[in-house]
LUMVOTI-324599 format. One record per residue (C-alpha): residue number from 0; residue in one letter; x, y, z. Coordinates in nm, 4 decimals. Example, Ala and Ser with C-alpha at 12.3 -4.5 7.8 and 13.67 -1.06 7.14 Angstrom:
<pts>
<k:0 | r:A | X:1.2300 | Y:-0.4500 | Z:0.7800>
<k:1 | r:S | X:1.3670 | Y:-0.1060 | Z:0.7140>
</pts>
This chain:
<pts>
<k:0 | r:M | X:9.6939 | Y:17.2016 | Z:6.4704>
<k:1 | r:N | X:9.3153 | Y:17.2149 | Z:6.4470>
<k:2 | r:V | X:9.2366 | Y:17.0896 | Z:6.7969>
<k:3 | r:Q | X:8.8686 | Y:17.0163 | Z:6.7368>
<k:4 | r:R | X:8.9344 | Y:16.8191 | Z:6.4184>
<k:5 | r:W | X:9.2200 | Y:16.6263 | Z:6.5849>
<k:6 | r:M | X:9.0006 | Y:16.5385 | Z:6.8836>
<k:7 | r:A | X:8.7160 | Y:16.4246 | Z:6.6592>
<k:8 | r:R | X:8.9542 | Y:16.2000 | Z:6.4674>
<k:9 | r:R | X:9.1149 | Y:16.0478 | Z:6.7791>
<k:10 | r:E | X:8.8051 | Y:16.0199 | Z:7.0011>
<k:11 | r:A | X:8.7055 | Y:15.6767 | Z:6.8626>
<k:12 | r:S | X:9.0431 | Y:15.5276 | Z:6.9602>
<k:13 | r:W | X:9.0170 | Y:15.6675 | Z:7.3121>
<k:14 | r:R | X:8.6705 | Y:15.5252 | Z:7.3654>
<k:15 | r:Q | X:8.7775 | Y:15.1894 | Z:7.2170>
<k:16 | r:L | X:9.0645 | Y:15.1718 | Z:7.4637>
<k:17 | r:E | X:8.8300 | Y:15.2651 | Z:7.7485>
<k:18 | r:T | X:8.5948 | Y:14.9818 | Z:7.6519>
<k:19 | r:L | X:8.8761 | Y:14.7265 | Z:7.6557>
<k:20 | r:L | X:9.0031 | Y:14.8601 | Z:7.9887>
<k:21 | r:T | X:8.6599 | Y:14.8380 | Z:8.1478>
<k:22 | r:Q | X:8.6247 | Y:14.4755 | Z:8.0353>
<k:23 | r:T | X:8.9720 | Y:14.3944 | Z:8.1684>
<k:24 | r:E | X:8.9094 | Y:14.5622 | Z:8.5034>
<k:25 | r:T | X:8.5790 | Y:14.3837 | Z:8.5581>
<k:26 | r:K | X:8.6493 | Y:14.0384 | Z:8.4077>
<k:27 | r:G | X:9.0286 | Y:14.0146 | Z:8.4066>
<k:28 | r:L | X:9.2905 | Y:14.0159 | Z:8.1309>
<k:29 | r:R | X:9.2060 | Y:13.6568 | Z:8.0394>
<k:30 | r:S | X:8.8636 | Y:13.7689 | Z:7.9195>
<k:31 | r:L | X:9.0326 | Y:13.9344 | Z:7.6201>
<k:32 | r:S | X:9.1333 | Y:13.7429 | Z:7.3105>
<k:33 | r:G | X:9.4906 | Y:13.7534 | Z:7.1893>
<k:34 | r:S | X:9.4052 | Y:14.0081 | Z:6.9218>
<k:35 | r:Q | X:9.2257 | Y:14.2280 | Z:7.1778>
<k:36 | r:V | X:9.5307 | Y:14.2250 | Z:7.4079>
<k:37 | r:R | X:9.7531 | Y:14.3303 | Z:7.1171>
<k:38 | r:Q | X:9.4973 | Y:14.5958 | Z:7.0205>
<k:39 | r:M | X:9.4912 | Y:14.7343 | Z:7.3757>
<k:40 | r:A | X:9.8714 | Y:14.7567 | Z:7.3809>
<k:41 | r:S | X:9.8697 | Y:14.9363 | Z:7.0449>
<k:42 | r:L | X:9.5975 | Y:15.1780 | Z:7.1591>
<k:43 | r:Y | X:9.7919 | Y:15.2465 | Z:7.4794>
<k:44 | r:R | X:10.0956 | Y:15.3538 | Z:7.2760>
<k:45 | r:S | X:9.8865 | Y:15.5769 | Z:7.0489>
<k:46 | r:V | X:9.7011 | Y:15.7365 | Z:7.3430>
<k:47 | r:S | X:10.0347 | Y:15.8027 | Z:7.5157>
<k:48 | r:A | X:10.1443 | Y:15.9854 | Z:7.2001>
<k:49 | r:D | X:9.8114 | Y:16.1737 | Z:7.1971>
<k:50 | r:L | X:9.8686 | Y:16.2822 | Z:7.5575>
<k:51 | r:A | X:10.2099 | Y:16.4252 | Z:7.4700>
<k:52 | r:R | X:10.0622 | Y:16.6076 | Z:7.1703>
<k:53 | r:A | X:9.7712 | Y:16.7402 | Z:7.3777>
<k:54 | r:K | X:10.0065 | Y:16.8858 | Z:7.6384>
<k:55 | r:G | X:10.2152 | Y:17.0555 | Z:7.3691>
<k:56 | r:N | X:9.9252 | Y:17.2117 | Z:7.1758>
<k:57 | r:G | X:9.7174 | Y:17.3772 | Z:7.4441>
<k:58 | r:V | X:9.4343 | Y:17.1248 | Z:7.4507>
<k:59 | r:G | X:9.1888 | Y:17.1762 | Z:7.7365>
<k:60 | r:Q | X:9.2698 | Y:17.0368 | Z:8.0817>
<k:61 | r:S | X:8.9641 | Y:16.8093 | Z:8.0817>
<k:62 | r:V | X:9.0932 | Y:16.6272 | Z:7.7713>
<k:63 | r:I | X:9.4446 | Y:16.6006 | Z:7.9141>
<k:64 | r:K | X:9.3102 | Y:16.4555 | Z:8.2413>
<k:65 | r:D | X:9.0987 | Y:16.2066 | Z:8.0444>
<k:66 | r:L | X:9.4026 | Y:16.0927 | Z:7.8447>
<k:67 | r:Q | X:9.6163 | Y:16.0725 | Z:8.1619>
<k:68 | r:R | X:9.3508 | Y:15.8555 | Z:8.3235>
<k:69 | r:L | X:9.3430 | Y:15.6257 | Z:8.0187>
<k:70 | r:T | X:9.7219 | Y:15.5900 | Z:8.0036>
<k:71 | r:S | X:9.7422 | Y:15.5236 | Z:8.3787>
<k:72 | r:R | X:9.4717 | Y:15.2557 | Z:8.3633>
<k:73 | r:S | X:9.6358 | Y:15.1022 | Z:8.0556>
<k:74 | r:Y | X:9.9785 | Y:15.0855 | Z:8.2176>
<k:75 | r:S | X:9.8298 | Y:14.9191 | Z:8.5241>
<k:76 | r:Q | X:9.6488 | Y:14.6522 | Z:8.3245>
<k:77 | r:I | X:9.9144 | Y:14.5808 | Z:8.0635>
<k:78 | r:Y | X:10.2246 | Y:14.5690 | Z:8.2838>
<k:79 | r:Q | X:10.0923 | Y:14.4826 | Z:8.6278>
<k:80 | r:G | X:9.8426 | Y:14.2443 | Z:8.4689>
<k:81 | r:S | X:10.1281 | Y:14.0709 | Z:8.2870>
<k:82 | r:R | X:10.3138 | Y:14.0269 | Z:8.6144>
<k:83 | r:R | X:10.0006 | Y:13.8858 | Z:8.7761>
<k:84 | r:Q | X:9.9688 | Y:13.6426 | Z:8.4881>
<k:85 | r:E | X:10.3319 | Y:13.5365 | Z:8.5320>
<k:86 | r:W | X:10.2756 | Y:13.4668 | Z:8.9020>
<k:87 | r:Q | X:9.9542 | Y:13.2810 | Z:8.8198>
<k:88 | r:A | X:10.1389 | Y:13.0718 | Z:8.5611>
<k:89 | r:L | X:10.4113 | Y:12.9930 | Z:8.8168>
<k:90 | r:W | X:10.1485 | Y:12.8920 | Z:9.0720>
<k:91 | r:E | X:9.9723 | Y:12.6749 | Z:8.8131>
<k:92 | r:F | X:10.3010 | Y:12.5019 | Z:8.7303>
<k:93 | r:C | X:10.3797 | Y:12.4374 | Z:9.0974>
<k:94 | r:R | X:10.0286 | Y:12.3142 | Z:9.1673>
<k:95 | r:Y | X:9.9584 | Y:12.1025 | Z:8.8593>
<k:96 | r:G | X:10.2326 | Y:12.1393 | Z:8.5959>
<k:97 | r:F | X:10.5215 | Y:11.9780 | Z:8.7812>
<k:98 | r:P | X:10.3173 | Y:11.6780 | Z:8.9053>
<k:99 | r:A | X:10.1914 | Y:11.6326 | Z:8.5473>
<k:100 | r:V | X:10.5434 | Y:11.6232 | Z:8.3995>
<k:101 | r:V | X:10.6585 | Y:11.3830 | Z:8.6751>
<k:102 | r:Q | X:10.3686 | Y:11.1517 | Z:8.5860>
<k:103 | r:Q | X:10.4510 | Y:11.1869 | Z:8.2178>
<k:104 | r:S | X:10.8174 | Y:11.0983 | Z:8.2843>
<k:105 | r:W | X:10.7665 | Y:10.8235 | Z:8.5421>
<k:106 | r:V | X:10.9198 | Y:10.5479 | Z:8.3251>
<k:107 | r:Y | X:11.2482 | Y:10.7399 | Z:8.2887>
<k:108 | r:I | X:11.2507 | Y:10.8341 | Z:8.6584>
<k:109 | r:A | X:11.1909 | Y:10.4681 | Z:8.7475>
<k:110 | r:I | X:11.4827 | Y:10.3601 | Z:8.5263>
<k:111 | r:A | X:11.7081 | Y:10.6209 | Z:8.6917>
<k:112 | r:T | X:11.5981 | Y:10.4965 | Z:9.0354>
<k:113 | r:A | X:11.6662 | Y:10.1356 | Z:8.9324>
<k:114 | r:L | X:12.0157 | Y:10.2285 | Z:8.8099>
<k:115 | r:F | X:12.0951 | Y:10.3972 | Z:9.1415>
<k:116 | r:A | X:11.9532 | Y:10.1025 | Z:9.3388>
<k:117 | r:T | X:12.1524 | Y:9.8562 | Z:9.1272>
<k:118 | r:G | X:12.4696 | Y:10.0510 | Z:9.2008>
<k:119 | r:G | X:12.3791 | Y:10.0555 | Z:9.5702>
<k:120 | r:L | X:12.3271 | Y:9.6792 | Z:9.5844>
<k:121 | r:L | X:12.6469 | Y:9.6211 | Z:9.3876>
<k:122 | r:G | X:12.8452 | Y:9.8462 | Z:9.6211>
<k:123 | r:W | X:12.6947 | Y:9.6802 | Z:9.9284>
<k:124 | r:W | X:12.7766 | Y:9.3302 | Z:9.8012>
<k:125 | r:L | X:13.1300 | Y:9.4042 | Z:9.6786>
<k:126 | r:A | X:13.2250 | Y:9.6049 | Z:9.9891>
<k:127 | r:G | X:13.0885 | Y:9.3306 | Z:10.2117>
<k:128 | r:Q | X:13.2872 | Y:9.0662 | Z:10.0258>
<k:129 | r:D | X:13.6139 | Y:9.2534 | Z:9.9887>
<k:130 | r:P | X:13.7385 | Y:9.5205 | Z:10.2365>
<k:131 | r:A | X:13.9813 | Y:9.6397 | Z:9.9694>
<k:132 | r:F | X:13.6882 | Y:9.7489 | Z:9.7535>
<k:133 | r:L | X:13.5494 | Y:9.9515 | Z:10.0434>
<k:134 | r:T | X:13.8750 | Y:10.1416 | Z:10.0846>
<k:135 | r:L | X:13.9109 | Y:10.1800 | Z:9.7084>
<k:136 | r:V | X:13.5746 | Y:10.3586 | Z:9.6826>
<k:137 | r:L | X:13.5726 | Y:10.5585 | Z:10.0080>
<k:138 | r:G | X:13.9439 | Y:10.5986 | Z:10.0747>
<k:139 | r:Q | X:14.1630 | Y:10.4269 | Z:10.3330>
<k:140 | r:E | X:14.1897 | Y:10.7325 | Z:10.5592>
<k:141 | r:F | X:13.8133 | Y:10.7920 | Z:10.5700>
<k:142 | r:V | X:13.7329 | Y:10.4262 | Z:10.6435>
<k:143 | r:E | X:13.9888 | Y:10.4051 | Z:10.9256>
<k:144 | r:E | X:13.8746 | Y:10.7354 | Z:11.0789>
<k:145 | r:V | X:13.5087 | Y:10.6242 | Z:11.0949>
<k:146 | r:K | X:13.5959 | Y:10.2841 | Z:11.2411>
<k:147 | r:T | X:13.8378 | Y:10.4333 | Z:11.4936>
<k:148 | r:S | X:13.6334 | Y:10.7339 | Z:11.6088>
<k:149 | r:Q | X:13.2984 | Y:10.5488 | Z:11.6134>
<k:150 | r:E | X:13.1449 | Y:10.8840 | Z:11.5232>
<k:151 | r:L | X:12.9568 | Y:11.0038 | Z:11.2162>
<k:152 | r:W | X:13.1325 | Y:11.2588 | Z:10.9972>
<k:153 | r:T | X:12.8061 | Y:11.4542 | Z:10.9800>
<k:154 | r:V | X:12.8868 | Y:11.6249 | Z:11.3131>
<k:155 | r:S | X:13.1167 | Y:11.8558 | Z:11.1145>
<k:156 | r:I | X:12.8049 | Y:12.0454 | Z:11.0046>
<k:157 | r:M | X:12.7330 | Y:12.1534 | Z:11.3624>
<k:158 | r:G | X:12.8190 | Y:12.5182 | Z:11.4208>
<k:159 | r:V | X:12.8505 | Y:12.6046 | Z:11.0510>
<k:160 | r:E | X:12.4916 | Y:12.5288 | Z:10.9458>
<k:161 | r:P | X:12.4381 | Y:12.8255 | Z:10.7063>
<k:162 | r:V | X:12.7640 | Y:12.7647 | Z:10.5203>
<k:163 | r:A | X:12.7109 | Y:12.3880 | Z:10.5140>
<k:164 | r:S | X:12.3511 | Y:12.4235 | Z:10.3969>
<k:165 | r:S | X:12.4384 | Y:12.6511 | Z:10.1049>
<k:166 | r:G | X:12.7294 | Y:12.4260 | Z:10.0094>
<k:167 | r:I | X:12.5021 | Y:12.1210 | Z:10.0160>
<k:168 | r:M | X:12.2479 | Y:12.2975 | Z:9.7923>
<k:169 | r:I | X:12.5133 | Y:12.3947 | Z:9.5395>
<k:170 | r:N | X:12.6612 | Y:12.0450 | Z:9.5364>
<k:171 | r:N | X:12.3248 | Y:11.8709 | Z:9.4934>
<k:172 | r:I | X:12.2111 | Y:12.1090 | Z:9.2198>
<k:173 | r:G | X:12.5465 | Y:12.0490 | Z:9.0471>
<k:174 | r:V | X:12.4997 | Y:11.6711 | Z:9.0636>
<k:175 | r:S | X:12.1464 | Y:11.7044 | Z:8.9255>
<k:176 | r:L | X:12.2631 | Y:11.9251 | Z:8.6382>
<k:177 | r:K | X:12.5366 | Y:11.6753 | Z:8.5533>
<k:178 | r:A | X:12.2812 | Y:11.3921 | Z:8.5553>
<k:179 | r:L | X:12.0557 | Y:11.5927 | Z:8.3238>
<k:180 | r:L | X:12.3280 | Y:11.7156 | Z:8.0877>
<k:181 | r:G | X:12.4730 | Y:11.3652 | Z:8.0801>
<k:182 | r:G | X:12.1847 | Y:11.2849 | Z:7.8485>
<k:183 | r:V | X:12.3503 | Y:11.4808 | Z:7.5678>
<k:184 | r:T | X:12.7206 | Y:11.4859 | Z:7.6558>
<k:185 | r:M | X:12.9486 | Y:11.2731 | Z:7.4423>
<k:186 | r:F | X:13.2404 | Y:11.2415 | Z:7.6847>
<k:187 | r:L | X:13.3161 | Y:11.1625 | Z:8.0475>
<k:188 | r:P | X:13.4926 | Y:11.4442 | Z:8.2375>
<k:189 | r:Q | X:13.7116 | Y:11.1887 | Z:8.4169>
<k:190 | r:V | X:13.7959 | Y:10.9817 | Z:8.1097>
<k:191 | r:P | X:13.9127 | Y:11.1191 | Z:7.7711>
<k:192 | r:M | X:13.6803 | Y:10.9044 | Z:7.5605>
<k:193 | r:I | X:13.3766 | Y:10.9479 | Z:7.3399>
<k:194 | r:T | X:13.0596 | Y:10.7953 | Z:7.4857>
<k:195 | r:P | X:12.7006 | Y:10.7565 | Z:7.3648>
<k:196 | r:P | X:12.4454 | Y:11.0179 | Z:7.4792>
<k:197 | r:G | X:12.3076 | Y:10.9195 | Z:7.8178>
<k:198 | r:F | X:12.6115 | Y:10.7165 | Z:7.9188>
<k:199 | r:F | X:12.7327 | Y:10.9794 | Z:8.1653>
<k:200 | r:T | X:12.3851 | Y:10.9925 | Z:8.3259>
<k:201 | r:V | X:12.3920 | Y:10.6145 | Z:8.3731>
<k:202 | r:Y | X:12.7504 | Y:10.6288 | Z:8.4980>
<k:203 | r:L | X:12.6686 | Y:10.9017 | Z:8.7511>
<k:204 | r:L | X:12.3652 | Y:10.7191 | Z:8.8894>
<k:205 | r:V | X:12.5419 | Y:10.3851 | Z:8.9216>
<k:206 | r:V | X:12.8613 | Y:10.5282 | Z:9.0732>
<k:207 | r:N | X:12.6690 | Y:10.7320 | Z:9.3310>
<k:208 | r:G | X:12.4677 | Y:10.4204 | Z:9.4107>
<k:209 | r:V | X:12.7888 | Y:10.2220 | Z:9.4609>
<k:210 | r:M | X:12.9176 | Y:10.4896 | Z:9.6993>
<k:211 | r:I | X:12.5960 | Y:10.4819 | Z:9.9042>
<k:212 | r:G | X:12.6179 | Y:10.1009 | Z:9.9173>
<k:213 | r:C | X:12.9759 | Y:10.1198 | Z:10.0438>
<k:214 | r:V | X:12.8828 | Y:10.3815 | Z:10.3032>
<k:215 | r:G | X:12.6044 | Y:10.1493 | Z:10.4189>
<k:216 | r:V | X:12.8545 | Y:9.8671 | Z:10.4732>
<k:217 | r:L | X:13.0978 | Y:10.0983 | Z:10.6555>
<k:218 | r:V | X:12.8422 | Y:10.2341 | Z:10.9025>
<k:219 | r:A | X:12.7059 | Y:9.8826 | Z:10.9603>
<k:220 | r:Q | X:13.0554 | Y:9.7594 | Z:11.0506>
<k:221 | r:A | X:13.1055 | Y:10.0602 | Z:11.2802>
<k:222 | r:N | X:12.7619 | Y:10.0166 | Z:11.4450>
<k:223 | r:L | X:12.6540 | Y:10.3600 | Z:11.3213>
<k:224 | r:A | X:12.3882 | Y:10.2539 | Z:11.0697>
<k:225 | r:Y | X:12.0865 | Y:10.3574 | Z:11.2782>
<k:226 | r:D | X:12.2307 | Y:10.7051 | Z:11.3372>
<k:227 | r:L | X:12.3389 | Y:10.7570 | Z:10.9757>
<k:228 | r:W | X:12.0071 | Y:10.6620 | Z:10.8186>
<k:229 | r:A | X:11.8290 | Y:10.8805 | Z:11.0765>
<k:230 | r:F | X:12.0458 | Y:11.1648 | Z:10.9466>
<k:231 | r:V | X:11.9706 | Y:11.0776 | Z:10.5822>
<k:232 | r:F | X:11.5961 | Y:11.0217 | Z:10.6082>
<k:233 | r:P | X:11.4669 | Y:11.3829 | Z:10.6545>
<k:234 | r:H | X:11.6526 | Y:11.5459 | Z:10.3655>
<k:235 | r:G | X:11.6949 | Y:11.2275 | Z:10.1602>
<k:236 | r:A | X:11.3161 | Y:11.2089 | Z:10.1225>
<k:237 | r:L | X:11.3487 | Y:11.5073 | Z:9.8848>
<k:238 | r:E | X:11.7119 | Y:11.4937 | Z:9.7757>
<k:239 | r:L | X:11.7193 | Y:11.1391 | Z:9.6370>
<k:240 | r:P | X:11.3906 | Y:11.1650 | Z:9.4420>
<k:241 | r:A | X:11.5151 | Y:11.4952 | Z:9.2967>
<k:242 | r:I | X:11.8356 | Y:11.3278 | Z:9.1770>
<k:243 | r:F | X:11.6344 | Y:11.0383 | Z:9.0305>
<k:244 | r:M | X:11.4152 | Y:11.2930 | Z:8.8486>
<k:245 | r:A | X:11.7282 | Y:11.4659 | Z:8.7167>
<k:246 | r:G | X:11.8549 | Y:11.1273 | Z:8.5974>
<k:247 | r:G | X:11.5196 | Y:11.0673 | Z:8.4312>
<k:248 | r:A | X:11.5508 | Y:11.4061 | Z:8.2599>
<k:249 | r:G | X:11.8951 | Y:11.3062 | Z:8.1310>
<k:250 | r:L | X:11.7538 | Y:10.9805 | Z:7.9960>
<k:251 | r:L | X:11.4782 | Y:11.1784 | Z:7.8238>
<k:252 | r:L | X:11.7398 | Y:11.3863 | Z:7.6416>
<k:253 | r:A | X:11.9303 | Y:11.0722 | Z:7.5440>
<k:254 | r:R | X:11.6073 | Y:10.9184 | Z:7.4142>
<k:255 | r:G | X:11.5504 | Y:11.2257 | Z:7.1949>
<k:256 | r:I | X:11.8938 | Y:11.1750 | Z:7.0335>
<k:257 | r:L | X:11.9143 | Y:10.7968 | Z:7.0155>
<k:258 | r:L | X:11.5501 | Y:10.6979 | Z:6.9689>
<k:259 | r:P | X:11.3676 | Y:10.9881 | Z:6.8020>
<k:260 | r:G | X:11.0920 | Y:10.7581 | Z:6.6727>
<k:261 | r:H | X:10.8828 | Y:10.9139 | Z:6.3963>
<k:262 | r:Y | X:11.0206 | Y:11.2627 | Z:6.4810>
<k:263 | r:R | X:11.3219 | Y:11.4223 | Z:6.3219>
<k:264 | r:R | X:11.6090 | Y:11.4007 | Z:6.5707>
<k:265 | r:I | X:11.6154 | Y:11.7783 | Z:6.6244>
<k:266 | r:D | X:11.2377 | Y:11.7849 | Z:6.6832>
<k:267 | r:A | X:11.2583 | Y:11.4910 | Z:6.9256>
<k:268 | r:L | X:11.5348 | Y:11.6672 | Z:7.1184>
<k:269 | r:K | X:11.3217 | Y:11.9829 | Z:7.1414>
<k:270 | r:L | X:11.0198 | Y:11.7829 | Z:7.2603>
<k:271 | r:Y | X:11.2028 | Y:11.5799 | Z:7.5245>
<k:272 | r:G | X:11.4270 | Y:11.8759 | Z:7.6093>
<k:273 | r:L | X:11.1220 | Y:12.0808 | Z:7.7084>
<k:274 | r:Q | X:10.9999 | Y:11.7936 | Z:7.9255>
<k:275 | r:A | X:11.3444 | Y:11.7650 | Z:8.0880>
<k:276 | r:A | X:11.3558 | Y:12.1420 | Z:8.1497>
<k:277 | r:Q | X:11.0160 | Y:12.1298 | Z:8.3210>
<k:278 | r:L | X:11.1483 | Y:11.8566 | Z:8.5483>
<k:279 | r:L | X:11.4497 | Y:12.0729 | Z:8.6299>
<k:280 | r:Y | X:11.2239 | Y:12.3667 | Z:8.7252>
<k:281 | r:G | X:11.0666 | Y:12.1515 | Z:8.9963>
<k:282 | r:I | X:11.3856 | Y:11.9747 | Z:9.1035>
<k:283 | r:I | X:11.5758 | Y:12.2884 | Z:9.2061>
<k:284 | r:P | X:11.3247 | Y:12.4011 | Z:9.4744>
<k:285 | r:M | X:11.3228 | Y:12.0442 | Z:9.6088>
<k:286 | r:L | X:11.7014 | Y:12.0524 | Z:9.6439>
<k:287 | r:V | X:11.6946 | Y:12.3949 | Z:9.8101>
<k:288 | r:V | X:11.4498 | Y:12.2678 | Z:10.0732>
<k:289 | r:A | X:11.6523 | Y:11.9457 | Z:10.1127>
<k:290 | r:G | X:11.9676 | Y:12.1526 | Z:10.1659>
<k:291 | r:L | X:11.7996 | Y:12.3552 | Z:10.4403>
<k:292 | r:I | X:11.6830 | Y:12.0374 | Z:10.6126>
<k:293 | r:E | X:12.0258 | Y:11.8754 | Z:10.5816>
<k:294 | r:G | X:12.2004 | Y:12.1829 | Z:10.7148>
<k:295 | r:F | X:11.9717 | Y:12.2784 | Z:11.0012>
<k:296 | r:F | X:11.7662 | Y:11.9708 | Z:11.0996>
<k:297 | r:S | X:11.9286 | Y:11.6398 | Z:11.0045>
<k:298 | r:P | X:12.2602 | Y:11.6788 | Z:11.1940>
<k:299 | r:Q | X:12.1096 | Y:11.8042 | Z:11.5209>
<k:300 | r:T | X:12.2020 | Y:11.5496 | Z:11.7874>
<k:301 | r:W | X:11.9377 | Y:11.6769 | Z:12.0324>
<k:302 | r:I | X:11.6597 | Y:11.5660 | Z:11.7944>
<k:303 | r:P | X:11.5680 | Y:11.2000 | Z:11.8587>
<k:304 | r:N | X:11.6450 | Y:10.9623 | Z:11.5728>
<k:305 | r:E | X:11.2885 | Y:10.8333 | Z:11.5875>
<k:306 | r:L | X:11.1596 | Y:11.1834 | Z:11.5124>
<k:307 | r:K | X:11.4004 | Y:11.2159 | Z:11.2185>
<k:308 | r:Y | X:11.2725 | Y:10.8878 | Z:11.0741>
<k:309 | r:A | X:10.9133 | Y:11.0047 | Z:11.1227>
<k:310 | r:V | X:10.9795 | Y:11.3425 | Z:10.9593>
<k:311 | r:G | X:11.1565 | Y:11.1817 | Z:10.6633>
<k:312 | r:T | X:10.8714 | Y:10.9352 | Z:10.6155>
<k:313 | r:A | X:10.6111 | Y:11.2129 | Z:10.6331>
<k:314 | r:I | X:10.8013 | Y:11.4256 | Z:10.3798>
<k:315 | r:F | X:10.8302 | Y:11.1337 | Z:10.1384>
<k:316 | r:I | X:10.4594 | Y:11.0484 | Z:10.1669>
<k:317 | r:A | X:10.3705 | Y:11.4151 | Z:10.1095>
<k:318 | r:L | X:10.5984 | Y:11.4238 | Z:9.8032>
<k:319 | r:V | X:10.4365 | Y:11.1119 | Z:9.6566>
<k:320 | r:Q | X:10.0895 | Y:11.2552 | Z:9.7145>
<k:321 | r:Y | X:10.1931 | Y:11.5848 | Z:9.5565>
<k:322 | r:C | X:10.3358 | Y:11.4108 | Z:9.2489>
<k:323 | r:R | X:10.0061 | Y:11.2258 | Z:9.2074>
<k:324 | r:T | X:9.8088 | Y:11.5533 | Z:9.1938>
<k:325 | r:Q | X:9.5696 | Y:11.5716 | Z:8.8991>
<k:326 | r:R | X:9.4374 | Y:11.8883 | Z:8.7371>
<k:327 | r:P | X:9.0609 | Y:11.9118 | Z:8.7960>
<k:328 | r:K | X:8.8546 | Y:11.8492 | Z:8.4852>
<k:329 | r:S | X:8.6711 | Y:12.1608 | Z:8.3741>
</pts>
């Protein structure tokens, strides 16, 4: 190989890569256009090949060191810069993206909340009117145990907080996924029948509401209402809104199938599916935090109920304020 001729032919590419690297190091990767980023990646590969050739053909040490420096700088910017961009994108989503998609989906979240509340009121009314309905929903053994012991079942968490907390997280994430996927499923797991998309989401929200309503009647009859809602408030301030958001995501998917509007059904499902997925990305961290609170804070009997109510209220207000966050106008 004619070393001098090869160097003269490749020198322009080396200097071009160095120019792009200098701009990236001083102004950041975002200062490059998409074509410049692709060009830098291509030049990095070619310079890496040049370095291997230089080492195998007795090129001077100064040239080899120059090429090593270029490849090292390129690797740092291309790969570490990509990771920085990923973390920045995650931070941007947490700071502005998730609140934006919650605001965009508020109608569906409100409908999911209304379905749950309707189930709760229905359960409260029916259980209050007919004790048989209360035992039908919650089980005879459970109802009798609560009324006899005059003690909340939540004390079972004490002493096994880590196990209980992880189990709570898994259960709540499972419920949220079912509420979301219920937007597209065509059957009920409990009933061998074909149903319209979204029916399982509605069913899940209403049934869980009915159960909460029945629990409310039970603890009221056992004079445990104040203690139970003190237990629920801290983690429920995150857990319940997360489930309502998951229900809203399920309704979004059902809307894409049933009411695609001027979109093709497949395009509507992609559009609303992306929106539902973005909701899910924010829901899971909420449920993880709620699980930690429910496992380690809510059941602690040494914490005054008044403090639990205050903490739950503060968390809910903070959540509402966070969901109202607006991206600053540039």
